[in-house]
C-alpha angles and dihedrals in degrees: 000000000000117000095343108175107205125221108230120225108240093237089060086074085081089071104044091087088081089067091070136062128222112263121234101225091195097061110071128139108232114240122225119231142177130212117213130196092265089064092249121139114212118189115221105251114250127200119259115195120190115229091223099061146355100269112126117216127194124205123199124196132192140174127193107217119233097182125086112264131025106273133090123226114254089244094054092044090053093050091050089051092050095047090047093050093045095051092040088055091051086050094047091053090052094250102114133040113162144058136307140192130183124190123185125197090353094307132107111255107167140357129172147155122230130194126342133338085191122015094192093063100025091241111167127228112250132186090258094050113126114234130176114263099201108184092003079081089074093073089059093047089050091052093052088051091052093046088056089047088057088050090051091238090118137031121210096211105042121094114272086233082088087068105021105030095170097052111110113253089006089140091063099047130074132194087250088061092051093048094051099039091244099118096095095232112148115249107251093204088065096055117113092241095053093100090055093053103037093083095053126091107244135185115225092253090054091052089055090056089065093067108012095097094049120115114248112259092221142345108296111261094024099107146334119276114164109242131177088189092069092055092049088057089052090054089052091048091052090052092046098054095040099040087224137104116268089242091055093050090048093052095047099043104035118004102049095042090051097040090237094163096163096054133086149104113302113238126205109257098005116129113233116196115230093008116154123231120234124240140184121214118228104185105305094337124098117217131185106258121247115277120264126179102225092215086078089064095049114152092353097061115337101115132105128197146153129251089245092055091046089058089057087050092048096050092047089058088068091059138057092243091110103022141007113260098251090056091043087054089056091057091058098036118120097250103162132009118235133163094353090306135076134246121225122177106311093335138087117228120204146106130288124198116242098245109305094326123111093244114109131203128192115252137183109212145154131188131203135205127186133147107310096351141089128185137185131175116185120187124193103200095186093073103010093250121151136191115198121187126178122177129187092197116075123246099026112167093239097153091055091047089052093050091053093045087052088055090054093051093051097039095246130137112273140176133259117207122265124222121272110250088205095053093042093046094050092048089051091051094052095042102038107016134251096288094056091040089057090054089047091053092052090052097050107025092099096033117125088220094071135056130204115223117185096214095046091051089049092051094045090051091052092047087056093044093051089049091058095255095128099160092049092047091051089052093052092047093049090053088053092053091049091051097042108032093167097057118107089192094057090053093047093053094046089050089054091053094046090048089053088054091051093249094136102165093049090046091052090054092052092047090051090053089049089056094043088055092044119015090190093059097129092190095055093041092052094051093047094045092051087053090053094247119151108235096183089080090060095064118104120208125198113229113242090237088060093044090058090052095051099047113098144066123311131190129196111260093222099094093203090069129067103212123140129177127191122208116204136179113225132165092347094311139101117232132184120213114204116179091326095316109118120196133171114249105225115201117235098164144354095294104006129093132174137198102241092210096063109003094247108164132219113191115188135207111198101156086113102053091194092056111037116180139177140191119225121204086357087280116064118072122209133181133202116253 
């Protein structure tokens, strides 16, 4: 299935550590730096060459000194060197293209731009480059709401019918519900027609029509379910009670007071100096991302900023310049649990490991994803440290970068990135041919220096297929099927490559498997239907007697871990609930189920009806309690 971006089951995070190698903290290349009369250190740019092509990238780093004098401490200098080498390695391996800023103890430690703000014109990313924030916008919307609460123009706990009397179910929903994603309003960016409307200029009221007539998913306040729709309503409420546009209110209440000159709402057609373009990566190739009119994102994700401006924002949150302390505390309060963490008002609250140690530290963070861009701001309130990462290439591993940078800040072991097997294999195919690439794969497939990512392999395969390299594409897709045997998408893609080679029977078998693993796979269904194949026979149903046995609460057998999963039966389907994450258990055999979104497997043993067990991911053993 072309360019399918998979949702990753939260628990899969347990495995992502394998994608990184242990860093040798004694092997760093010293960086040269100059100190000018303005007490600014500028690192001499060094050339960063991607493994996957001949493009040369230059990174520049600078730090404005806050201390007296013109020399850095040895400890700070070492941290800067480690951060620079860490991020440069991500960039070199084609895994990061964007900007970064790190502050420690309230002071700027490091800022840098890596890769290209615009590939067409070879314009480099710099610390003042403007990038889209996506859902990081929500923390600004939440701040404006709280400022209006302080002014007694809004009340967190009264029905929003006081402000939006014509909105359906408004009498059941409060601003607190909207801020915490507990209103039960369906998320409009998840609707099937979203791709059709995202390229249209829309006024806020027009966005509301996309979801206003939707049935609430649950009783408001019952649970957390992330919804951009709720934050759109918050933007409209801000405009309603102020009589001004959201952009004007943002400028007056936040941007101007903090001198955030490189931040704002992106407007269709408006030229923004130093704004990065957004890209998607298909294998080793960069493509302009699909167009989105940013008006559709509005108060849920329509802002842009720079890492430098976001530091001004971060530091202001430690003061009462924007909000009195008791209201600021409400923003970062643990209002509702989700996925093993908590959600405040526009912020997530949880713990982050210091590097790959077992030591945890509390963080406030939020990420953002929109066409061609990723963002992540991680605040460490205990010592006023901050890690800000903005990428103008989709799917950057920002959380893992932040975790490693945290290890550097606290002097703990941390991980450097491994090379992508997909990118390396595709490069080898292009440079040396398929036969040599197969030998290369045999040499590195079990190497600790490489990682295998399903989505990257899928995109690399399509990049080859679209270039006319059909045999090579089929080889890459076959490797993906072997590595991810529960993925409907892997079978679908392999089937497409086989069909292009005229291998019809083999293609049909793979398309059948894609439908078995996901009966809603439209691509596989269409191909099979066009070939006159009955797909109803591929559907697997779980007997009701078995369903009754499986429903209940389970706990991991390893007593050193606290991990519980509940299995429920709703509307004729089995669902598993893991730390707030609910997914449908799709049957693929007599005792095996998968999560279609990520291929996570649950294989049950119910021979002993009094002691039912299952294995998740082929690794974690659970028992019914």
